[in-house]
C-alpha positions as a Markdown table, in Angstrom:
| # | Residue | x | y | z |
|---|---|---|---|---|
| 1 | Met | 192.6 | 288.1 | 218.7 |
| 2 | Gly | 193.9 | 285.3 | 220.3 |
| 3 | Arg | 194.7 | 281.4 | 220.0 |
| 4 | Gly | 190.9 | 280.7 | 219.6 |
| 5 | Thr | 189.4 | 279.2 | 216.1 |
| 6 | Ile | 187.0 | 281.0 | 214.4 |
| 7 | Pro | 184.6 | 279.6 | 212.9 |
| 8 | Gly | 185.3 | 279.5 | 209.1 |
| 9 | Met | 189.0 | 280.8 | 209.5 |
| 10 | Thr | 192.7 | 279.2 | 209.7 |
| 11 | Asp | 194.7 | 278.5 | 212.8 |
| 12 | Val | 197.4 | 280.5 | 214.2 |
| 13 | Gln | 200.2 | 279.1 | 212.8 |
| 14 | Asn | 203.9 | 279.1 | 214.7 |
| 15 | Leu | 206.7 | 279.3 | 211.9 |
| 16 | Leu | 209.2 | 277.5 | 214.6 |
| 17 | Gly | 207.2 | 275.0 | 216.2 |
| 18 | Ala | 206.6 | 273.7 | 212.9 |
| 19 | Leu | 210.1 | 274.1 | 212.4 |
| 20 | Ala | 211.2 | 271.8 | 215.2 |
| 21 | Ala | 208.7 | 269.0 | 213.6 |
| 22 | Ile | 210.6 | 268.8 | 210.8 |
| 23 | Asp | 213.7 | 266.5 | 210.9 |
| 24 | Glu | 215.0 | 266.4 | 207.7 |
| 25 | His | 216.3 | 268.6 | 205.3 |
| 26 | Trp | 214.6 | 269.6 | 202.1 |
| 27 | Gln | 211.7 | 268.4 | 202.7 |
| 28 | Pro | 209.0 | 270.9 | 202.5 |
| 29 | His | 206.4 | 271.4 | 204.7 |
| 30 | Arg | 203.0 | 273.1 | 204.5 |
| 31 | Val | 202.1 | 275.5 | 207.6 |
| 32 | Thr | 198.7 | 277.3 | 205.7 |
| 33 | Ser | 197.8 | 278.0 | 202.3 |
| 34 | Leu | 196.4 | 281.8 | 200.9 |
| 35 | Asn | 194.6 | 281.6 | 198.1 |
| 36 | Asp | 196.8 | 279.9 | 195.3 |
| 37 | Tyr | 199.5 | 279.4 | 196.6 |
| 38 | Asp | 201.3 | 277.5 | 199.9 |
| 39 | Ile | 203.3 | 279.0 | 202.7 |
| 40 | Lys | 206.0 | 276.6 | 203.4 |
| 41 | Val | 208.8 | 275.5 | 205.5 |
| 42 | Val | 212.0 | 273.4 | 205.3 |
| 43 | Lys | 215.3 | 272.8 | 206.5 |
| 44 | Val | 217.8 | 272.9 | 204.4 |
| 45 | Leu | 221.6 | 271.9 | 204.3 |
| 46 | Gly | 224.0 | 271.2 | 202.0 |
| 47 | Glu | 223.0 | 271.7 | 197.6 |
| 48 | Phe | 219.9 | 271.2 | 196.4 |
| 49 | Val | 219.3 | 270.4 | 192.9 |
| 50 | Trp | 219.5 | 273.3 | 189.6 |
| 51 | His | 216.8 | 273.6 | 188.7 |
| 52 | Ser | 213.4 | 276.4 | 187.4 |
| 53 | His | 209.9 | 276.7 | 187.6 |
| 54 | Pro | 209.2 | 278.2 | 184.2 |
| 55 | Glu | 205.7 | 278.4 | 185.9 |
| 56 | Thr | 206.3 | 280.7 | 188.3 |
| 57 | Asp | 208.8 | 283.2 | 191.0 |
| 58 | Glu | 209.6 | 281.6 | 194.0 |
| 59 | Leu | 209.6 | 283.2 | 197.2 |
| 60 | Phe | 212.5 | 282.5 | 200.1 |
| 61 | Leu | 212.6 | 283.9 | 203.2 |
| 62 | Val | 215.8 | 283.1 | 205.7 |
| 63 | Leu | 214.4 | 282.7 | 209.0 |
| 64 | Ser | 218.0 | 281.5 | 210.8 |
| 65 | Gly | 221.0 | 280.4 | 209.5 |
| 66 | Arg | 222.4 | 281.4 | 205.7 |
| 67 | Leu | 220.8 | 280.2 | 202.4 |
| 68 | Thr | 223.2 | 281.2 | 198.8 |
| 69 | Ile | 220.7 | 280.9 | 196.3 |
| 70 | Gln | 223.5 | 280.1 | 193.1 |
| 71 | Leu | 222.5 | 281.9 | 189.8 |
| 72 | Arg | 223.9 | 281.1 | 186.5 |
| 73 | Asp | 225.0 | 285.1 | 186.7 |
| 74 | Gly | 226.1 | 285.0 | 190.4 |
| 75 | Asp | 225.5 | 283.8 | 193.8 |
| 76 | Val | 222.5 | 285.9 | 196.4 |
| 77 | Glu | 223.5 | 285.9 | 199.9 |
| 78 | Leu | 220.4 | 285.6 | 202.4 |
| 79 | Gly | 220.8 | 285.4 | 205.9 |
| 80 | Pro | 218.1 | 285.7 | 209.4 |
| 81 | Asn | 215.5 | 288.3 | 207.6 |
| 82 | Asp | 216.1 | 288.1 | 204.0 |
| 83 | Val | 213.9 | 287.4 | 200.9 |
| 84 | Phe | 214.6 | 287.6 | 197.8 |
| 85 | Val | 212.2 | 286.1 | 195.1 |
| 86 | Val | 213.9 | 283.7 | 191.9 |
| 87 | Pro | 212.2 | 284.8 | 189.1 |
| 88 | Gln | 209.6 | 282.7 | 186.4 |
| 89 | Gly | 212.1 | 280.7 | 184.4 |
| 90 | Val | 215.1 | 280.9 | 186.2 |
| 91 | Glu | 217.7 | 278.7 | 186.9 |
| 92 | His | 218.8 | 278.5 | 190.4 |
| 93 | Cys | 219.9 | 276.4 | 192.5 |
| 94 | Pro | 220.3 | 276.9 | 196.8 |
| 95 | Arg | 223.2 | 276.1 | 198.6 |
| 96 | Ala | 223.3 | 276.2 | 202.8 |
| 97 | Glu | 226.4 | 275.6 | 204.5 |
| 98 | Val | 224.8 | 275.3 | 207.9 |
| 99 | Glu | 221.5 | 273.9 | 208.6 |
| 100 | Thr | 219.4 | 277.3 | 207.4 |
| 101 | Ser | 215.7 | 277.5 | 208.8 |
| 102 | Val | 213.9 | 278.9 | 205.4 |
| 103 | Val | 209.7 | 279.4 | 204.3 |
| 104 | Leu | 209.1 | 279.6 | 200.9 |
| 105 | Ile | 206.0 | 280.9 | 199.2 |
| 106 | Glu | 204.9 | 279.1 | 195.9 |
| 107 | Pro | 202.0 | 278.3 | 193.4 |
| 108 | Lys | 199.9 | 275.5 | 194.8 |
| 109 | Gly | 201.0 | 272.5 | 193.9 |
| 110 | Thr | 204.7 | 273.4 | 192.9 |
| 111 | Val | 207.7 | 271.0 | 193.0 |
| 112 | Asn | 210.6 | 271.8 | 195.2 |
| 113 | Thr | 212.9 | 270.7 | 191.9 |
| 114 | Gly | 210.5 | 272.3 | 189.6 |
| 115 | Asp | 211.5 | 271.5 | 186.0 |
| 116 | Ala | 214.9 | 269.1 | 186.9 |
| 117 | Gly | 212.7 | 265.8 | 189.0 |
| 118 | Gly | 215.3 | 262.9 | 190.3 |
| 119 | Pro | 216.0 | 262.3 | 193.8 |
| 120 | Met | 215.6 | 265.5 | 195.6 |
| 121 | Thr | 211.9 | 265.6 | 194.6 |
| 122 | Ser | 209.8 | 265.8 | 197.8 |
| 123 | Ala | 206.1 | 265.2 | 198.3 |
| 124 | Leu | 204.3 | 268.2 | 199.9 |
| 125 | Arg | 204.1 | 267.0 | 203.5 |
| 126 | Glu | 201.8 | 268.2 | 205.8 |
| 127 | Leu | 202.5 | 269.8 | 209.3 |
| 128 | Pro | 199.3 | 268.8 | 211.9 |
| 129 | Gly | 197.1 | 271.7 | 211.9 |
| 130 | Ala | 198.1 | 272.5 | 208.5 |
| 131 | Gln | 195.4 | 273.5 | 205.7 |
């Protein structure tokens, strides 16, 4: 199937192109949605905030760079093409020593800082053409 649009279907989205449009860290952007889930891309650098998502799991897929998911009982190290799911309610804190590009899959309405809130909370941003 080509890149054309079929009535009632979502346009093809390119993850690298979506990431190229992002110039701020820790600001998730929706690429598309699937049922009740958002597929988001985000560039990260430095340490985020300790938080959990009491209502849902959170999937991280690293496209480039390296991501450490800090957990209270040990760290999980992710490199390109690695996937990790943080289980519902598990406190975690993502950290990246180099700029890292990540895909997140979460239920619609999931707040990036989960139950922690604070200044790193970001409204979900839309990429041009995202649905």
